[in-house]
Backbone as CSV, one residue per row, in Angstrom:
resi,resn,N_x,N_y,N_z,CA_x,CA_y,CA_z,C_x,C_y,C_z
1,UNK,-44.583,39.866,15.409,-44.025,40.653,15.246,-42.846,40.659,17.289
2,UNK,-44.400,40.968,17.610,-44.295,41.121,19.065,-42.885,39.962,19.616
3,UNK,-43.663,38.754,19.414,-42.561,37.735,19.317,-40.873,37.706,19.112
4,UNK,-41.140,38.178,18.179,-39.748,38.169,17.697,-38.975,39.298,18.390
5,UNK,-39.584,40.545,18.574,-39.288,41.336,19.446,-38.337,41.114,20.648
6,UNK,-39.250,40.594,21.425,-39.281,39.453,22.674,-37.722,38.719,22.702
7,UNK,-38.195,38.067,21.534,-36.787,37.181,21.548,-35.646,37.736,21.272
8,UNK,-35.486,39.418,20.449,-34.370,40.024,20.089,-34.020,40.791,21.054
9,UNK,-34.874,41.409,22.176,-34.631,42.022,23.527,-34.173,40.778,25.123
10,UNK,-34.399,39.015,24.833,-33.569,38.774,25.493,-32.511,38.607,25.073
11,UNK,-32.047,38.086,23.905,-30.819,38.189,23.480,-30.038,39.100,23.660
12,UNK,-30.489,40.506,23.239,-29.516,41.778,23.894,-29.014,41.696,25.025
13,UNK,-30.085,41.337,25.907,-29.770,41.953,27.471,-28.683,40.617,27.996
14,UNK,-28.729,39.594,27.005,-27.984,38.666,27.319,-26.645,39.329,27.059
15,UNK,-26.136,39.550,25.546,-25.315,40.378,25.489,-24.742,41.243,26.051
16,UNK,-25.547,42.209,26.710,-25.053,43.075,27.752,-24.840,42.598,29.110
17,UNK,-25.695,41.615,29.520,-24.764,41.315,30.561,-23.473,40.453,30.593
18,UNK,-23.106,39.873,29.508,-21.973,39.553,29.226,-20.807,40.136,28.604
19,UNK,-20.640,41.712,28.616,-20.020,42.405,27.617,-18.624,42.568,28.829
20,UNK,-18.582,41.906,30.039,-17.224,42.353,30.547,-16.813,40.971,30.479
21,UNK,-16.839,39.792,29.401,-16.681,38.569,29.319,-15.887,38.625,28.278
22,UNK,-16.305,39.150,27.317,-15.457,39.542,26.035,-14.228,40.080,26.069
23,UNK,-14.226,41.088,26.673,-12.491,41.483,26.868,-11.914,40.692,27.245
24,UNK,-12.279,40.135,28.735,-11.652,39.104,29.417,-11.097,37.934,28.498
25,UNK,-12.058,37.352,27.619,-11.268,36.228,26.906,-10.443,36.635,26.153
26,UNK,-10.725,37.755,25.404,-9.572,38.413,24.585,-8.518,38.407,24.963
27,UNK,-8.485,39.263,26.383,-7.270,39.376,27.161,-6.402,37.882,27.372
28,UNK,-7.337,36.912,27.774,-6.508,35.760,28.144,-6.085,35.057,26.843
29,UNK,-6.704,35.198,25.653,-6.600,34.485,24.270,-5.184,35.563,24.084
30,UNK,-5.108,36.663,24.041,-3.713,37.028,23.412,-2.631,36.724,24.496
31,UNK,-2.848,37.124,25.862,-1.631,36.606,26.658,-1.285,34.795,26.449
32,UNK,-2.373,34.197,26.270,-2.076,32.908,26.350,-1.007,32.242,24.512
33,UNK,-1.603,32.879,23.601,-1.116,32.655,22.338,0.380,33.797,22.604
34,UNK,0.405,34.931,23.216,1.956,35.192,23.275,2.723,34.576,24.102
35,UNK,2.438,33.839,24.869,3.589,32.710,26.279,3.550,31.128,25.596
36,UNK,2.500,30.874,25.033,2.273,29.367,24.598,1.569,28.882,23.225
37,UNK,1.409,30.262,22.509,0.715,29.896,20.841,-0.237,28.437,21.377
38,UNK,-1.404,28.818,22.186,-2.141,27.643,22.415,-3.161,28.358,23.750
39,UNK,-4.810,28.007,23.091,-5.282,28.379,24.040,-5.802,27.657,25.019
40,UNK,-6.269,26.409,25.298,-6.293,25.550,26.046,-5.566,25.356,27.527
41,UNK,-6.057,25.511,28.800,-4.818,25.461,29.735,-4.707,24.040,29.866
42,UNK,-5.640,23.229,29.362,-5.135,21.656,29.983,-3.817,21.292,28.802
43,UNK,-3.801,21.860,27.406,-2.902,21.787,26.792,-1.651,22.610,27.076
44,UNK,-1.856,23.736,27.622,-0.473,24.514,27.742,0.048,23.557,29.194
45,UNK,-0.720,23.279,30.133,-0.340,22.607,31.323,0.293,21.656,31.067
46,UNK,-0.436,20.716,30.075,0.216,18.835,30.440,0.345,18.713,28.847
47,UNK,0.346,19.318,27.946,0.640,18.935,26.731,-0.284,18.180,25.572
48,UNK,-1.406,17.986,26.319,-2.129,16.869,25.955,-3.734,17.842,25.614
49,UNK,-4.623,17.721,24.533,-5.664,18.362,24.549,-6.715,18.429,24.936
50,UNK,-7.344,18.727,25.597,-8.939,18.454,26.400,-9.846,17.804,24.877
51,UNK,-11.220,17.556,25.757,-12.231,17.475,25.179,-12.693,18.418,24.482
52,UNK,-12.483,19.643,24.560,-12.842,20.845,23.801,-12.039,21.363,23.033
53,UNK,-10.320,21.059,22.642,-9.856,21.246,21.622,-10.473,20.917,20.124
54,UNK,-10.284,22.151,19.270,-10.629,22.139,17.977,-12.144,22.308,18.066
55,UNK,-12.706,22.628,19.114,-14.154,23.428,18.709,-14.413,24.539,17.918
56,UNK,-13.051,25.467,18.944,-13.681,26.777,17.883,-13.464,26.466,16.616
57,UNK,-12.694,25.983,15.986,-12.098,25.534,14.494,-13.353,24.823,13.507
58,UNK,-14.086,23.621,14.643,-14.946,23.271,13.787,-16.284,24.203,14.026
59,UNK,-16.686,24.969,14.762,-17.630,25.882,14.941,-17.654,26.584,13.585
60,UNK,-16.628,26.977,13.421,-16.044,28.198,12.084,-16.187,27.047,11.040
61,UNK,-15.514,26.332,10.628,-16.054,25.367,9.312,-17.486,24.613,9.414
62,UNK,-18.146,24.865,10.942,-19.752,24.180,10.530,-20.503,25.696,10.017
63,UNK,-19.879,27.234,10.483,-20.858,28.277,10.219,-20.256,28.572,8.669
64,UNK,-19.751,27.924,7.823,-19.126,28.257,6.693,-19.257,26.762,5.722
65,UNK,-20.242,26.081,6.261,-20.627,24.968,5.537,-19.854,23.963,5.263
66,UNK,-18.435,24.015,5.939,-17.882,22.734,5.548,-17.982,21.754,6.905
67,UNK,-18.961,20.798,6.544,-19.333,19.908,7.794,-18.354,18.783,7.840
68,UNK,-18.027,18.653,6.688,-17.125,17.456,6.682,-15.794,17.890,7.465
69,UNK,-15.415,18.896,7.223,-13.961,19.250,8.011,-14.097,19.630,8.891
70,UNK,-15.408,19.852,9.528,-15.897,20.621,10.983,-16.154,19.225,11.984
71,UNK,-16.733,17.951,11.436,-17.068,16.622,12.279,-15.116,16.103,12.057
72,UNK,-14.462,16.174,11.129,-13.126,15.900,11.156,-12.125,16.352,12.570
73,UNK,-12.500,17.406,12.866,-11.587,18.300,13.759,-12.204,17.984,14.988
74,UNK,-13.254,17.684,15.425,-14.094,17.583,16.583,-15.483,16.984,16.362
75,UNK,-15.751,16.031,16.513,-17.439,15.668,16.454,-18.195,16.068,17.313
76,UNK,-17.209,16.666,17.954,-18.555,16.808,19.588,-19.109,17.910,19.438
77,UNK,-18.888,18.836,18.206,-19.325,20.021,17.599,-20.845,19.908,17.618
78,UNK,-21.261,18.456,17.202,-22.859,18.495,17.070,-23.607,18.307,18.150
79,UNK,-22.636,17.860,19.319,-23.766,17.932,21.013,-23.610,19.310,21.377
80,UNK,-22.534,20.072,20.934,-22.639,21.513,21.076,-23.635,22.426,20.696
81,UNK,-23.865,21.813,19.127,-24.770,22.288,18.279,-25.714,22.389,19.057
82,UNK,-26.419,21.183,19.557,-27.570,20.491,19.880,-28.182,21.237,21.194
83,UNK,-26.630,21.336,22.280,-27.219,21.896,23.270,-27.287,22.985,22.902
84,UNK,-26.772,23.847,22.215,-26.720,25.454,22.047,-28.410,25.831,21.646
85,UNK,-28.855,24.984,20.481,-30.168,24.671,20.027,-31.297,24.859,21.145
86,UNK,-31.211,23.753,21.471,-32.075,23.344,23.093,-32.335,24.586,23.920
87,UNK,-30.789,24.968,24.442,-31.139,25.722,25.654,-31.268,27.078,24.863
88,UNK,-30.992,27.973,23.538,-31.827,29.133,23.190,-33.255,28.665,22.808
89,UNK,-33.600,27.732,22.439,-35.066,27.444,22.419,-35.771,28.046,23.659
90,UNK,-35.756,27.661,24.533,-36.127,27.670,26.013,-36.000,28.896,26.863
91,UNK,-34.609,29.394,26.449,-34.125,31.031,26.749,-34.948,31.765,26.071
92,UNK,-34.891,31.902,24.728,-35.066,33.156,24.045,-36.471,32.873,23.193
93,UNK,-36.831,31.909,22.642,-38.166,31.638,22.124,-39.076,31.497,23.411
94,UNK,-39.044,30.417,24.095,-39.997,30.662,24.897,-39.735,31.403,26.460
95,UNK,-38.642,32.018,26.612,-38.949,32.690,27.469,-38.645,32.022,28.867
96,UNK,-38.321,30.861,28.912,-38.468,30.028,30.270,-36.960,29.451,30.476
97,UNK,-36.849,28.835,31.836,-35.827,27.926,31.730,-35.933,27.079,31.139
98,UNK,-34.389,26.548,31.352,-34.276,25.129,30.389,-34.665,24.147,31.122
99,UNK,-35.552,23.221,30.357,-36.408,22.034,30.679,-35.502,20.681,30.982
100,UNK,-34.992,20.056,31.784,-34.252,18.630,31.909,-32.935,19.292,31.892
101,UNK,-32.138,20.553,32.048,-30.876,20.815,31.624,-29.820,19.822,32.532
102,UNK,-30.097,19.537,33.627,-29.158,18.361,33.906,-29.171,17.315,33.202
103,UNK,-29.898,16.846,33.107,-30.367,15.481,31.760,-29.330,15.623,30.577
104,UNK,-29.770,17.157,30.131,-28.929,17.431,28.846,-27.509,17.743,28.731
105,UNK,-27.291,18.011,30.226,-25.911,18.383,29.997,-25.284,17.371,30.383
106,UNK,-25.800,16.797,31.080,-25.009,15.243,31.550,-24.711,14.044,30.122
107,UNK,-25.961,14.217,29.131,-25.517,13.934,27.838,-24.652,14.137,26.946
108,UNK,-24.657,15.445,27.143,-23.653,16.524,26.500,-22.183,16.176,26.646
109,UNK,-22.147,16.107,28.202,-20.647,15.938,28.775,-20.292,14.310,28.717
110,UNK,-20.888,13.379,28.862,-20.190,12.091,28.313,-20.138,11.511,27.520
111,UNK,-20.667,12.161,26.730,-20.661,11.972,24.666,-19.712,12.814,24.513
112,UNK,-19.059,14.058,24.902,-18.355,14.736,24.854,-16.853,13.936,25.127
113,UNK,-16.997,13.145,26.132,-15.974,12.399,26.787,-15.534,11.298,26.553
114,UNK,-17.027,10.300,25.590,-16.710,9.437,24.536,-16.020,9.632,23.365
115,UNK,-16.810,10.856,22.863,-15.765,11.161,21.551,-14.659,11.807,21.438
116,UNK,-13.974,12.240,22.934,-12.719,12.519,23.116,-11.996,11.046,23.718
117,UNK,-11.900,10.179,24.210,-11.539,8.776,24.525,-10.955,8.418,23.020
118,UNK,-12.327,8.052,22.497,-12.202,7.576,21.378,-11.130,7.990,20.297
119,UNK,-11.285,9.193,19.877,-10.396,10.026,19.097,-9.091,9.960,19.384
120,UNK,-8.921,10.465,20.954,-7.428,10.200,21.629,-6.357,8.776,20.931
121,UNK,-7.422,8.043,21.655,-7.078,6.344,21.226,-6.567,6.122,19.408
122,UNK,-7.420,6.769,18.726,-7.002,6.317,17.279,-6.379,7.990,16.851
123,UNK,-5.783,8.845,17.226,-5.363,9.689,16.386,-4.248,10.247,17.506
124,UNK,-4.127,10.535,18.809,-3.049,11.259,19.687,-1.455,10.283,19.485
125,UNK,-0.215,10.775,18.776,-0.354,12.390,19.044,0.335,13.224,17.599
126,UNK,-1.089,12.327,16.702,-0.250,12.765,15.659,-1.138,13.143,14.424
127,UNK,-2.478,13.797,15.140,-3.437,14.176,13.911,-4.171,15.192,14.783
128,UNK,-4.072,16.829,14.485,-4.690,17.623,14.943,-5.898,17.446,15.298
129,UNK,-6.985,17.946,16.345,-6.019,18.818,17.277,-5.688,17.797,18.450
130,UNK,-5.624,16.294,17.872,-4.814,15.914,18.969,-3.661,15.473,19.089
131,UNK,-2.845,16.505,19.227,-1.593,16.383,19.420,-0.659,16.775,20.336
132,UNK,0.369,15.834,20.546,1.126,16.532,22.175,1.963,17.923,21.454
133,UNK,1.342,19.068,22.589,2.645,20.029,22.578,3.582,20.030,23.500
134,UNK,4.667,20.097,22.860,6.173,19.940,23.196,6.014,21.359,24.622
135,UNK,6.012,22.049,23.882,6.402,23.692,24.781,4.965,23.612,26.205
136,UNK,5.002,22.466,26.802,4.140,22.961,27.835,4.961,22.739,29.108
137,UNK,3.920,23.404,30.258,4.425,23.742,31.857,4.683,22.478,32.983
138,UNK,4.751,21.404,32.215,4.498,20.100,32.904,6.444,19.863,32.378
139,UNK,6.053,19.517,31.082,7.337,18.889,30.312,8.499,19.942,31.023
140,UNK,8.480,21.230,31.256,9.791,22.105,31.661,9.697,22.136,33.221
141,UNK,9.132,21.636,34.107,9.102,21.396,35.408,9.779,19.991,35.702
142,UNK,9.032,18.809,34.628,9.259,17.826,35.036,10.225,16.684,34.276
143,UNK,11.265,16.631,34.789,12.254,16.010,33.746,11.496,14.227,33.320
144,UNK,11.252,13.719,32.261,11.211,13.014,31.801,9.788,12.739,31.449
145,UNK,8.930,13.961,31.461,7.455,14.034,31.464,7.251,13.325,30.194
146,UNK,7.873,13.866,28.976,7.298,13.851,27.716,6.844,11.758,27.891
147,UNK,8.393,11.406,28.005,8.526,10.085,27.384,7.446,9.278,28.451
148,UNK,7.473,10.029,29.389,6.151,9.294,30.408,4.664,9.348,29.816
149,UNK,4.417,10.525,29.231,3.341,10.579,28.291,3.306,9.718,27.505
150,UNK,4.191,9.856,26.422,3.958,9.054,25.771,3.945,7.539,25.564
151,UNK,4.610,6.988,26.656,4.580,5.406,27.091,3.090,5.560,27.422
152,UNK,2.567,6.344,28.054,1.314,5.969,28.800,-0.054,6.372,27.852
153,UNK,0.206,6.896,26.942,-0.673,7.752,25.746,-0.560,6.916,24.330
154,UNK,0.475,6.699,24.297,0.383,6.349,22.401,0.375,4.692,22.420
155,UNK,-0.455,4.594,21.379,-0.499,2.579,21.165,0.735,2.286,20.180
156,UNK,1.531,1.028,20.533,2.225,0.486,20.516,1.765,-0.289,19.196
């Protein structure tokens, strides 16, 4: 029971430490969706989804037991889940610094970029979340940007 109380106290301390982040993210979300109907800054600026696009939906599907849907949206959710469990174990259960964080984070980043590259090759620009966003900043400011991106990224 003592161990569980320590774990809960560590989690509550972290939540308290991040309490200013939640309103900032909510404000960012509301502003970006009002202006661009999107959350991702890369998508808004370039029209091209980033490696993290679709992770929120994938996490929600995973949390509701829809594993197949989660993996079809963004397979990287498994890497994020592993990373969260690994870090959570050290931070909350053991109460220590995460061992090998650089290596684990490096593996997760390389894995996410590999999944992103492969899925962009397969699905861009036809399947969510790997779709081109027409209403992006670069396309507004640079004539011919959309055509250039499509010629560059879309398989023929």
